[in-house]
N, C-alpha and C positions, 0 to 999 in steps of 0.2 A: 483482409482483416486479421487473420491469425498471425501473420507476420508482424503487424503493428502491435498486437497484444504481446507477442514474444519480446519485442524490443522494449515495450513499456514495462514488462515484468522484470527484465534484466535491470532496468533503471531503478524500479521501486524495490526490488528484492536484493539489491547490492548491500552486503553486510560489512563492507570494508570500512576502515576508519575514515576514509576520505569520500565516502559515498554522499550522494545528494541528501539523503535523509539524515545522515550524521551531521553534515554541515548545516542543514536547516535546523536541526535540533539544537546544535550548539549556538546558532544565532538567536533562536528563541530563548534559550537559557540565558544568554548574555543580556537580553532585553527584557527579562521578566524578573519580577520581585518575589514571586512565590511559585510553587509547583503548579498551581491551577492555571496561572497565566502561561507558564512554559508549556504545559501539557495541551492546553486549549489551542494555542497558536500552532503548535506542531500538528495536532490532530486535525484541525480545520484544513491545513495545507494538504495533509495526506488524504483526507476525505474528498477533496476536489479531484485528486488523481484517481481515487478508487471509484468515484462516480463514473468517470470516463471509461475506466477499465470494465466496470459492470455493464455499461451501455454497450461496449464492444461484445461482451459475452451475450448480451440480449440480442444483438444483431446476428450473431452466429446461430442462436437458437431459432430466430425467425427464418434464417436461411435453411436450417435443417428441417423445419416444419413445412416449408413451401415445396409442394410437389414439382414445381417447375425448375427448382434449383438442384443440381447434382452436387451434393456435398457429402460424399461417401464417408469421409473421415470425421464427419460432424460430431457424432457422439463422443468419440475419443478426444477431439480437439476441445470441445466444450468442457468435458470432465477435467482435462489437463489444466485449462485456464481457471476453472473453479478451484482446483488444488493450488494453483499459483496464487490465487487471490487470498486463500487462507494463509499461505506462506508469507505473503506480504504483510498481513496483519501480525503474524508472529514476529517478523523482522521489525515491525514498528514497535511492538512491545519490548523486544530485546534491546532496541536502540534508544527508545524514548522513555519507556516505563509503562506502568499500567495505571488505570484510572483509580484504583483503590489506594494508591500510594498517598500517604498523608503529609509528606513534606520532605525537605532536604535535611541532610546532616552534613556538617563540615563543608557547606557550600559546594556540594558535589551534585552533579546531575544524577538522578536515579538510574540504576542499572537493572 
């Protein structure tokens, strides 16, 4: 499970101009009439991935708490993935924008 979370984190936390998130945000921008539509489409897509990531962390927590499972690096691994989760949210805000943004200027996606 930790390896799958690592791979998912690389995918979700990619901040390059051609990342999945940047491409999805651009597509939502192109298909939206206003910021709310753009933000909502992109946020719902990200939330679907975050739910899966959070469930993975929950499975790690269950393994750590089970006395029959030898998961010595459990606390460190869980802490690392929780930090990654927060970094993914920051990457989302940096790429897509923030909820309190009130609109677009000069037909530009918020930064």
